[in-house]
Every structure is written in structure tokens, then in C-alpha cells.
N, C-alpha and C positions, 0 to 999 in steps of 0.2 A: 317826252323825248325830243332830242334834237335831230333834225334830218341831216343826212350826209350831203355835203355839197357835191354837185355834179356839173360844175362849170367847165368852161373851156381850158382854164389854166390849173385845174387840180392836178396834183402829183407832178409839178414842174419845178419844184424848189431847186433841185440840183441842175436840171437841164437848162433852165433859163437864167442861172446865176452867172454874173460877170465877175472876172477876176479884178482885183483892185487896180491892176495895171492897165486894163482896157479903158480907153478914154473915148469920149464922144468925138467923132470926127465927121466933118461935113462932107468929105469926099465920098463916104459910104452912101450918103443920101443923094448925091448928085451923079453917081456913076450911071453910065448908059450901056445898054446891051443891044446887040444886033439880033434879029430874028434868025433862029437856027443855032445860036451859040449855046454851048453846054455850061450849065451853072449848078452850083450846090446850094441847097437851102440851109442857111445858118442863121437861126433866129436871133435878132438883136432885142434883148428884153427891155431896153429903154424906150422903144417905140410902142405906141398904143395899139396899132393894128398889126397883128401877128398872124402868120399862117397857123394852121392847126398843128399841135405838137407831134403828131404822128409823122409829119413830113420833115422833121428835123434831120439834117444830114443827108437827105436824099439828093441824088443827082438827076437832073432833067434837062430838057431842051426848051429854050424860049420859043414860043410859037406865035406870040402876038403881044400887043400893048393895049392897055385899057386905061386911059387917062395917064396918071403918073405911074401906075402899076404895070407889072408884066404878067403874062399868062405863061406858066411853066407846065410842060407836060411831063409827068413822071409815071413810072410803073409801080403799082402797089399790088403785089402778088401777081395775079393774072390780069388784073384790070389796069387800064391806062386812064389816069386821072389828070385833071387840070387844076393847078393851084394858082390863084390870083394873089400876088404879093408885091409889095413895094421894094425898091432896089436896095434898101439897107439890109434886107434879109437874104440877099443873093451874093454869091461869090463865084468868080470865074474858075473853071476847072482846067 
């Protein structure tokens, strides 16, 4: 028998699909955010390092920076979690 895949990107065919109109733009990769700014997590499928699919569409607050990536604090149910993601996956709210 074949084992079922349980990787990070399973069941994401629709969620991570880009429309043919969406183009690669450098400005998404070069955008800067201030600490305390509110952002939405919108995953860009053309990038290799992605946040976990559960956090797609969540709104959070930037609480720090780690190298080129930002630390975003979001609420997941009753828990407060920190997602480390690069700027191409973030959008200002």
C-alpha cells in the first residue's frame, strides 16, 4: 500500500493557487513594516519559505524582526501565537 502524504503543503491546491493575472513583483519582497503595524497573512505560492497554511488570511500585529523576516503575533482560538514570515506573505490592513 501507498502511505498518505502528511507534508506541510498537503490539501493546498486551491488555497495556494495564483490566478494567471497575478505577476511576480519585486515590491512585495522589498516592503517594510513597522513594529506594531497590523498585517494580514496572504501566502505567495511562488516563494519557497511559506508560513503554515492554517494562518492564511489571519490578521495580526508585527512585534519584531528576525533577519529579513517579521514576527507576527496572531490569535489562534484562545492561544496567542507567533508566526515568523518573510514580507512577500504580508499585506497591510
